N, C-alpha and C positions, 0 to 999 in steps of 0.2 A: 403531369410533368415528372420527370425523373431527376433525382438529386444525387450527386456523387459525394459520398462521405470523404472528408479530408483525411489525410494520413494520421493526424493526431487522434481523430475519432476512431479510426481503425485500430490504432495502437492501444487505446483504452479498452476497446472491446476484446482485443487479443489478450490483454492482461487479465480481464475478467474471465475469459475462457480458461486460462491457466489456473486461476483461483477456484473456478468451478470444478475443474479436474482434481484439484487438491482438497476438495470437500469443504471449502470456505463459504459456500453460498448460503448455507442454512436450510432448514426444512421448509421454509415458506417460499423458497425461490421457485419461480414459475416457468413453465414451458415457454411462455411468451418471452420472458427474459433470456432464456437459452437461445431461442430463435433470433431475437434481436441481436444478441452478441455475435452469433454466427454470421448473420447478414452483414453487420457493420464490420466485423473483423476481416471478412473476405473482400470488403470494398465494393460489394454489390450496390448498384443504384437503388435508392428507396423512393417510393411514391409519395405524392402529397399526403395520402392517408397515413403513411408511416411517419412522415414529418409531423403531422398533426398529433399523432399518438405520442411522439417523442416530446413535443412541446407540452402536452398535458402531463406526461410523466414527470418532467423536470419541475413543472409548476407545483405538482403534488408533493414531490419528494425532496425539494430543496431543504426542508427542515432536517432531513437525515444527515446533513453536513455537520450538524451540531452534536450528533450522537457519539458516544465512545467508540473508538476503533475506526473512525472514518478517516482520520488523518494519519499519514505515514509517521511512524515513531510512537504513536499512541498505543495504549493498552488495547489488546484485542484486534489490532490491525491485521488484515482487513476485516472489518465487520461485514455481516451479510448485506447491510445497507450499502456499504461501499462497493461490494462485489456487484450488486444490482445497478448501482449508479454507473459504474464503468461498463457494465453490459449494455447500457443504453448510450454509451459514448462518452461518459464522464463529463468533466467540466468542458472539454473541447466540444462534445456533443451538444451541451446546453448552449454554448456560445454559437455554434453553427446553426442549429435550428432556430435560434433567436433572431438570426439575420434573414430568415426565409419568411416572406410575406405570402400567405396563401390566399389572400383576398383578390 
C-alpha cells in the first residue's frame, strides 16, 4: 500500500534539505537520510516498507530530542541529530507513521 506524506511532513523534510545544503548534517549523515528527505520533501508516496523503516527510526532516535542543539533557540541548533530527525519527517513524521497500522 502507498502512503501520502502530509504537508507538515514534507515541510520538515524540506527544512532538513536546506540544513543539509548548509552543511549542518554532520559527518555521520547517511545517504539513506538524504534519500528519505528527498522522498518526503517532494511528497512522493511511500511504501509500507518505508513506513516500517520510519517507525523504527523514530523509536530508535526519540532520545535525540534530549540532546543539545535539538530545540530551536538552543546552543548548536540545528544539531546533526535534529537535521536527521527532520529528514525523516520530524515530529510530524513521527505522529503520521504512528497512526499507520501495518498489520
